[in-house]
C-alpha positions in Angstrom: 2.1 6.0 6.4 -1.4 6.4 4.9 -3.9 3.8 6.1 -7.3 2.9 4.6 -9.6 0.3 5.9 -11.6 -2.6 4.4 -14.8 -1.3 6.1 -16.1 1.8 8.0 -16.9 -0.5 11.0 -13.2 -1.7 11.0 -11.9 1.9 10.8 -14.0 2.8 13.8 -12.9 -0.1 15.9 -9.2 0.7 15.2 -9.4 4.6 15.4 -11.9 5.7 17.9 -10.4 5.3 21.6 -13.8 4.3 23.1 -14.5 1.6 20.3 -11.0 0.2 20.6 -11.7 -0.4 24.4 -15.1 -1.9 23.7 -13.9 -4.1 20.8 -10.6 -5.3 22.0 -10.8 -5.2 25.8 -7.5 -6.2 27.5 -5.8 -6.0 24.1 -7.0 -2.4 23.5 -3.6 -0.8 24.7 -1.6 -2.9 22.3 -4.0 -2.4 19.4 -3.8 1.3 20.0 0.1 1.2 20.1 0.4 -0.8 16.8 -2.0 1.7 15.1 0.3 4.5 16.4 3.4 2.6 15.2 1.8 2.2 11.8 0.8 5.7 11.3 4.1 7.0 12.4 6.2 4.8 10.1 7.1 6.4 6.9 7.3 2.9 5.1 6.8 -0.7 6.0 10.7 -1.2 6.3 10.5 1.0 9.5 7.8 -1.3 10.9 10.4 -4.1 10.6 12.7 -2.3 12.9 10.2 -2.5 15.8 10.7 -5.9 17.4 7.4 -5.9 19.3 5.4 -5.3 16.1 7.1 -8.4 14.3 6.0 -7.1 10.8 5.9 -10.0 8.5 4.5 -11.3 5.1 2.0 -14.0 5.2 2.2 -17.2 3.2 -0.1 -19.7 1.5 -3.7 -18.5 0.8 -2.8 -15.1 2.5 0.2 -14.4 0.1 0.4 -10.7 -0.5 -0.9 -9.8 2.9 1.3 -8.6 5.9 0.7 -8.7 9.7 1.8 -6.9 12.9 1.5 -8.6 16.2 -0.9 -7.4 18.7 -0.5 -10.3 21.3 0.4 -13.9 21.3 -1.9 -15.0 18.5 -3.7 -11.8 17.4 -2.5 -9.8 14.4 -3.6 -6.7 12.4 -3.6 -8.0 8.9 -3.2 -5.6 5.9 -1.9 -5.3 2.4 0.0 -2.7 0.5 -2.4 -0.2 -1.1 -0.5 0.6 -4.2 -1.2 -0.1 -7.8 0.9 -1.7 -8.8 2.5 -3.0 -5.6 6.1 -2.0 -5.3 8.4 -4.9 -6.1 12.3 -5.6 -5.9 14.0 -6.8 -8.9 13.8 -10.4 -7.6 10.0 -10.1 -7.4 9.7 -9.7 -3.7 7.8 -6.9 -2.0 9.8 -3.7 -1.7 9.2 -2.6 1.9 11.1 0.7 1.5 8.5 1.7 -1.2 5.3 0.8 0.6 3.8 4.1 2.2 0.2 3.1 2.0 -1.7 0.1 3.4 -5.2 -1.1 3.6 -6.1 -2.9 6.8 -8.2 -5.9 6.2 -8.9 -7.3 9.7 -7.8 -8.1 13.1 -7.7 -11.8 13.8 -6.3 -14.8 15.6 -5.4 -16.9 12.4 -3.4 -19.5 14.2 
């Protein structure tokens, strides 16, 4: 999957091994694993087949965004980076057609 980032700082904190360790501490290994999962997946539908990732769409004021689990409450939050966003006939997001994402943040939003 093609991945872009909201900011250069965020990109560095998620792609440079030393920065991953420095930024996420005990969660660094899981952050690194999730990033590898996202890069290796051809589409978002593949991410939904990885139980530990728990790829899911967000609701409410975060509608249109998705997340994958890092740990108990921590998530990597992203959105499809397509224009227009691929949609199914019923209006829902077509996960099989999403091949590009933009990572927005890593957060405990609970």
